[in-house]
C-alpha positions as CSV (number, residue, x, y, z in Angstrom):
1,M,120.0,50.9,154.4
2,S,123.2,49.8,156.0
3,T,126.3,48.9,154.1
4,N,125.8,45.1,154.6
5,E,122.3,44.9,153.1
6,R,122.6,44.0,149.4
7,L,120.0,43.0,146.8
8,T,119.9,40.8,143.8
9,V,118.5,42.9,141.0
10,A,117.7,42.0,137.3
11,V,117.8,44.8,134.8
12,L,115.8,44.3,131.6
13,G,117.2,46.7,129.0
14,P,120.6,48.1,130.1
15,G,120.4,51.2,127.9
16,G,120.5,54.8,128.9
17,V,118.3,54.5,132.0
18,G,118.7,50.8,132.7
19,G,122.5,50.8,132.2
20,L,122.9,53.7,134.6
21,L,120.7,52.0,137.3
22,A,122.6,48.8,136.8
23,A,126.0,50.4,137.1
24,L,125.2,52.4,140.1
25,L,123.5,49.5,141.9
26,A,126.5,47.2,141.1
27,R,129.0,49.8,142.2
28,A,127.2,50.0,145.6
29,G,127.7,46.2,146.1
30,N,124.4,44.8,144.9
31,R,124.4,41.7,142.6
32,V,123.1,42.9,139.2
33,I,122.0,40.6,136.3
34,C,121.5,42.4,133.0
35,L,119.0,40.7,130.7
36,A,120.2,41.5,127.2
37,G,120.9,40.1,123.7
38,D,124.1,38.4,122.7
39,E,126.0,41.4,121.4
40,T,125.3,43.6,124.4
41,A,125.9,40.6,126.8
42,R,129.3,40.0,125.2
43,V,130.4,43.6,125.8
44,L,129.1,43.7,129.3
45,D,130.8,40.4,130.2
46,K,134.1,41.6,128.8
47,D,134.1,45.3,129.7
48,G,131.3,45.9,132.3
49,I,129.3,49.1,132.1
50,S,131.2,52.4,131.8
51,V,129.5,55.5,133.0
52,T,130.6,59.2,132.5
53,S,128.8,61.5,134.8
54,A,129.5,64.9,136.4
55,R,127.1,63.8,139.2
56,F,128.4,60.3,139.9
57,G,131.9,60.4,138.5
58,D,133.4,58.3,135.7
59,F,133.5,54.6,136.6
60,T,133.1,51.1,135.3
61,A,130.9,48.5,137.1
62,R,131.0,44.8,136.7
63,V,127.6,43.1,136.1
64,E,126.4,39.6,135.3
65,T,124.4,38.9,132.1
66,A,121.8,36.4,131.0
67,A,119.6,36.0,127.9
68,E,116.7,35.4,130.2
69,L,116.2,35.3,134.0
70,R,116.4,31.8,135.4
71,E,116.6,32.4,139.2
72,P,114.7,34.4,141.9
73,V,115.7,38.1,142.4
74,D,114.6,40.7,144.8
75,A,113.6,43.1,142.0
76,A,113.4,43.2,138.3
77,L,113.8,46.6,136.8
78,L,112.1,47.0,133.3
79,A,113.9,49.8,131.5
80,V,113.0,49.1,127.9
81,K,110.9,51.4,125.6
82,H,107.2,50.7,125.6
83,T,107.6,49.9,121.9
84,A,109.9,46.9,122.8
85,L,108.1,45.7,125.9
86,G,106.2,42.8,124.5
87,P,109.2,40.9,123.0
88,A,111.5,42.0,125.9
89,L,109.2,40.2,128.4
90,D,110.4,36.9,127.0
91,R,113.6,37.6,128.9
92,L,111.7,37.8,132.1
93,P,109.5,34.6,132.1
94,A,106.8,34.2,134.7
95,S,108.6,31.0,135.9
96,S,111.5,33.1,137.2
97,L,109.3,35.4,139.4
98,T,108.3,34.8,143.0
99,P,106.0,36.7,145.4
100,G,109.2,38.2,146.8
101,T,110.2,39.8,143.5
102,L,109.2,43.4,142.8
103,V,108.6,44.0,139.1
104,V,109.5,47.6,138.6
105,P,108.7,49.2,135.2
106,F,110.5,52.4,134.4
107,L,108.2,53.1,131.4
108,N,106.5,56.2,130.0
109,G,102.8,56.3,129.9
110,V,100.1,55.1,132.3
111,E,98.7,51.8,130.9
112,H,101.7,49.5,131.3
113,P,101.1,48.5,135.0
114,A,97.7,47.0,134.0
115,D,99.3,45.3,131.0
116,L,102.0,43.8,133.2
117,R,99.5,42.6,135.8
118,A,97.5,40.9,133.0
119,H,100.7,39.3,131.7
120,Y,102.1,38.0,135.0
121,G,98.9,37.6,137.0
122,D,99.4,37.6,140.7
123,I,102.8,35.9,140.7
124,A,104.7,39.0,141.7
125,P,103.8,42.5,142.7
126,I,104.1,45.3,140.1
127,A,105.7,48.4,141.5
128,P,105.8,51.2,138.8
129,A,108.5,53.8,139.0
130,T,109.2,57.1,137.4
131,I,112.6,58.6,136.9
132,R,113.8,62.1,136.2
133,V,117.2,61.8,134.5
134,E,119.0,62.5,131.2
135,S,121.0,59.4,130.4
136,T,122.0,58.0,127.0
137,R,123.5,54.8,125.8
138,V,126.4,55.9,123.6
139,A,127.3,52.3,122.7
140,P,126.6,48.9,124.3
141,G,127.8,49.2,127.8
142,V,128.7,52.9,127.5
143,I,126.4,55.3,129.3
144,A,126.6,59.1,129.3
145,H,124.7,60.7,132.3
146,G,124.1,64.3,131.4
147,S,121.7,65.7,134.1
148,P,122.9,67.0,137.4
149,F,120.2,64.7,139.0
150,A,118.8,61.2,139.0
151,E,115.5,61.0,140.9
152,V,113.1,58.1,141.3
153,D,109.6,57.9,142.5
154,L,108.7,54.4,143.5
155,T,105.1,53.3,144.0
156,G,102.7,50.3,143.7
157,D,99.3,50.1,145.4
158,E,99.6,46.3,145.8
159,A,103.3,46.1,146.6
160,P,104.4,45.3,150.1
161,A,105.8,48.4,151.9
162,D,108.9,46.6,153.2
163,R,109.8,45.5,149.7
164,L,109.4,49.0,148.3
165,N,111.5,50.4,151.1
166,S,114.2,47.8,150.6
167,L,114.6,48.7,146.9
168,A,114.4,52.4,147.7
169,G,117.2,52.0,150.2
170,A,119.4,50.2,147.7
171,L,118.8,53.0,145.1
172,E,119.5,55.7,147.7
173,W,122.7,53.9,148.8
174,S,123.8,53.8,145.2
175,G,123.3,57.6,144.9
176,I,119.9,57.9,143.3
177,S,117.4,60.2,145.2
178,T,114.4,58.0,145.8
179,R,110.9,58.5,147.2
180,V,108.4,55.8,148.0
181,L,104.9,57.3,147.3
182,R,101.5,55.8,147.8
183,G,98.9,56.5,145.1
184,E,100.0,54.8,141.9
185,T,97.6,56.7,139.7
186,A,98.8,60.1,141.1
187,V,102.5,59.2,140.6
188,L,102.0,58.0,137.0
189,W,99.8,60.9,135.9
190,A,102.1,63.5,137.6
191,K,104.8,62.4,135.1
192,M,102.3,62.0,132.2
193,S,101.0,65.5,132.7
194,F,104.5,66.9,132.3
195,L,105.7,64.5,129.6
196,A,102.8,64.4,127.2
197,P,102.8,68.1,126.1
198,F,106.6,68.2,126.0
199,A,107.0,65.0,124.0
200,L,104.2,65.5,121.6
201,L,105.0,69.1,120.6
202,T,108.7,68.8,120.4
203,T,108.3,65.8,118.1
204,R,105.5,67.3,116.1
205,Y,107.5,70.3,115.2
206,G,111.0,68.9,115.4
207,L,112.0,71.8,117.7
208,P,113.7,71.9,121.1
209,L,111.6,73.1,124.1
210,G,112.9,76.7,124.0
211,E,111.4,77.2,120.5
212,I,108.2,75.4,121.4
213,R,107.5,77.6,124.4
214,T,108.0,80.8,122.3
215,R,106.8,79.9,118.8
216,H,104.1,77.5,119.8
217,R,103.2,78.7,123.3
218,E,99.4,78.8,122.8
219,E,99.4,75.1,121.7
220,L,101.7,74.2,124.6
221,T,99.4,75.9,127.1
222,A,96.3,74.3,125.5
223,L,97.8,70.9,125.6
224,V,99.0,71.3,129.2
225,E,95.5,72.3,130.3
226,E,93.9,69.4,128.4
227,T,96.3,66.9,130.0
228,A,95.7,68.4,133.4
229,A,91.9,68.1,132.9
230,V,92.3,64.4,132.0
231,S,94.6,63.8,135.0
232,A,92.1,65.4,137.3
233,A,89.3,63.2,135.8
234,V,91.2,60.0,136.6
235,G,91.7,61.2,140.2
236,A,95.2,62.7,140.0
237,P,94.8,66.5,140.0
238,V,97.8,68.5,138.9
239,D,98.5,72.3,138.5
240,P,98.8,73.2,134.8
241,A,100.5,76.5,135.7
242,E,103.2,74.6,137.5
243,A,103.9,72.5,134.4
244,V,104.3,75.6,132.3
245,R,106.7,77.1,134.9
246,R,108.8,73.9,134.8
247,Y,109.0,74.1,131.0
248,D,110.1,77.7,131.2
249,A,112.9,76.8,133.6
250,F,114.4,74.1,131.3
251,P,117.4,75.0,129.1
252,P,116.1,76.1,125.7
253,G,117.9,73.3,123.8
254,T,116.1,70.6,125.8
255,K,114.7,67.8,123.6
256,S,112.3,65.0,124.5
257,S,113.2,61.4,124.2
258,M,110.4,60.9,121.7
259,Q,111.9,63.7,119.6
260,R,115.3,62.1,119.7
261,D,113.7,58.8,118.7
262,A,112.1,60.5,115.7
263,E,115.4,62.1,114.7
264,S,117.1,58.7,114.9
265,G,114.4,56.8,113.0
266,R,113.4,54.7,116.0
267,P,109.8,53.7,116.8
268,L,108.0,56.3,118.8
269,E,106.1,55.8,122.1
270,L,103.3,57.7,120.5
271,D,100.6,55.2,121.5
272,A,101.9,54.9,125.0
273,I,101.8,58.6,125.6
274,G,99.5,60.3,123.1
275,G,97.2,57.3,122.5
276,A,96.9,56.7,126.2
277,L,96.1,60.3,126.9
278,L,93.3,60.3,124.3
279,R,91.9,57.0,125.5
280,A,91.7,58.3,129.1
281,A,90.1,61.5,127.8
282,E,87.4,59.5,125.9
283,R,86.7,57.3,128.9
284,H,86.1,60.3,131.2
285,G,84.4,62.5,128.6
286,V,87.1,65.2,128.7
287,P,87.6,67.3,125.5
288,A,91.1,66.9,124.2
289,R,91.0,68.6,120.8
290,M,94.6,69.8,120.8
291,A,95.9,66.4,121.8
292,A,93.9,64.7,119.2
293,R,95.1,67.1,116.5
294,V,98.8,66.7,117.4
295,V,98.6,62.9,117.7
296,A,96.8,62.8,114.3
297,D,99.5,65.0,112.8
298,L,102.2,62.7,114.1
299,R,100.4,59.6,112.8
300,A,99.9,61.2,109.4
301,A,103.7,61.8,109.3
302,G,104.2,58.1,109.6
303,H,104.8,57.8,113.3
């Protein structure tokens, strides 16, 4: 992407992930419209988005705000939690979308692309993305980026290649390592296969990853193997041994976002992750006893 190519991008949910993406895209010269509630919008209008990051530096970016999108954009990035997706979509009405708009959900789980296609019909192409990053909203408009990386995989079986490449170029130019990958199912399940065991067990036991992989290693291994079997059944084979190696390489104090939500009393993405895993297992006749037990334990605990 050359320096004179700029996009107009809407960001639904300028929190830890959405706020970082919005700030980086705006700093690179793109027009960014953050779709947010009144309190957040007031802060962003007054102060912009402030980012602290060892990777990207400390900076403040100016963005526009709106309660809902009312004009065409090149891409709409959905960076809300799955638990808030339904009400949040009111800020992104179908009337604001065009065939030239990429709707790009950065959500956990594997079922949301179908939900979004059902919601919007064929008005605009859905281009799911996954992101590897640790980024937290400290306060409205204040983002702490903690990981030494921010990496995006962008996909979408029905999305035009030129639109995907254009957005990928804008993300790359802003500093985010971005790949365009074909095979939507494989991309989503590659993340799900890593995320589900990590999120479910750290939340179930209220322990960081280091203690899970030592005190509850048999459960972790069993859950990894079950998830890999489900992933293979849906046509997205993954290597369970590689997932375990990745867990072993993470700092011992690592927590999942689901665990952090539980600690803060926020709603959990349990259905989007654990529920979706069990539904896929049932559809394909794959035994998932460990997953079923952990999900049942979490639900029994009020989650």
